[in-house]
C-alpha positions, 0 to 999 in steps of 0.5 A, a space after each residue: 147611122 154613122 158616116 165614115 171618111 178616111 177611117 174617121 167617124 164624121 157624123 153619128 145619128 141615133 134613130 129609134 126605129 122601134 123595130 124590136 117592138 114592131 117585129 111581132 106586129 104583122 108578118 115577117 114580110 111587113 117587118 122586112 119591108 119596113 127595114 128595107 125602106 129605111 135602109 134605102 131611104 138613108 142609103 145604108 151601105 153596112 150594118 153592125 148587128 148583134 143578131 140577124 135572122 136568116 131571112 133578114 140576112 138574105 135580104 141584106 145580101 140581095 140589097 148589097 148591104 154588108 153585115 157585121 154580125 155578133 156586135 157587143 158592147 155599146 153602139 160606138 164600141 161595136 161600130 169601131 170594132 166592126 169597122 176597124 176604127 179607133 175609139 
């Protein structure tokens, strides 16, 4: 999770949520609910992702969360590239 103010990263917090492991534990609806709950609890406004399925993309649109797709490289480089920030 990254906070950005005036084009500068002001905080960086990595949280291991285990979504890739939990994805196949239960239904898609349960997985989507876990993700939505986390995003709401942490007031996430934008996501930088490598891949997102159609159902999750629809949910992000419904939640009003902007998604930056096709991220590559390490997380910091992907965030900087997606948000147009300097390294």
